[in-house]
C-alpha positions in Angstrom: 27.3 230.1 83.6 28.5 231.0 80.1 31.6 233.1 80.1 32.2 235.0 76.9 35.6 236.4 76.3 35.5 240.0 74.9 38.2 242.6 74.5 36.7 244.5 77.4 36.8 241.5 79.7 40.4 240.8 78.5 41.5 244.4 79.3 39.9 244.3 82.7 41.5 240.9 83.4 44.9 242.3 82.4 44.5 245.3 84.6 43.4 243.3 87.6 46.2 240.7 87.1 48.8 243.4 87.0 47.3 245.2 90.0 47.4 242.1 92.1 50.9 241.2 90.8 52.2 244.6 91.9 51.2 243.7 95.5 52.3 240.0 95.3 55.7 240.6 93.9 57.4 241.8 97.1 55.8 239.0 99.0 57.1 236.4 96.6 60.6 238.0 96.5 61.0 238.0 100.3 60.0 234.4 100.9 61.9 232.0 98.5 60.9 229.0 100.6 57.3 229.5 99.5 58.1 229.3 95.8 55.6 226.4 95.2 52.8 228.3 96.9 53.7 231.5 95.2 53.6 229.9 91.8 50.2 228.3 92.6 49.0 231.8 93.7 50.2 233.3 90.4 48.4 230.5 88.5 45.2 231.2 90.4 45.4 235.0 90.2 46.8 235.5 86.7 46.5 232.4 84.5 43.0 231.1 85.3 41.3 234.5 84.7 43.4 235.0 81.6 42.3 231.6 80.3 38.6 232.3 80.9 38.4 236.0 80.0 41.0 236.2 77.2 41.0 232.8 75.5 37.5 231.8 76.3 36.3 228.3 77.1 34.4 227.3 73.9 36.0 224.3 72.3 34.5 225.1 68.9 36.7 228.2 68.7 39.9 226.1 69.2 39.9 224.3 65.8 42.6 224.8 63.3 44.9 227.8 63.6 42.8 229.2 66.5 45.8 231.0 68.0 45.9 233.4 65.0 42.2 234.2 64.8 41.6 237.9 64.7 39.1 238.0 67.7 41.6 236.1 69.9 44.4 238.4 68.8 42.3 241.4 69.7 41.5 240.0 73.1 45.2 239.2 73.7 46.2 242.7 72.7 43.6 244.1 75.1 44.9 242.0 77.9 48.5 243.1 77.2 47.3 246.7 77.1 45.6 246.3 80.4 48.7 244.9 82.0 51.0 247.6 80.5 48.7 250.4 81.6 48.7 249.3 85.2 52.4 248.6 85.1 53.1 252.1 83.8 50.9 253.7 86.4 52.5 251.6 89.2 56.0 252.5 88.0 55.1 256.2 87.8 53.6 256.0 91.4 56.7 254.3 92.7 58.9 257.0 91.2 56.8 259.8 92.8 56.2 258.2 96.2 59.5 257.2 97.9 59.6 254.0 99.9 
């Protein structure tokens, strides 16, 4: 399976990562004894999809100053935009709906 990182896949990954993080944050905060497991869960839920759908997995793209390549910067910006959009909506919902 060939995974191609695009700005659209990066934005969707950011939105999904933020959505899942909104629900995982209270679980992680309440159980400090499970910190290793919670960190592993964050790596699986946030970091692995971000690596595949934002950075991509092609080695030929990671030559030279690959971190500053315009396509990668666009994908990173789309990922951050996806995260911030979900975080903004979640913050707005938490203000409207009292606990």
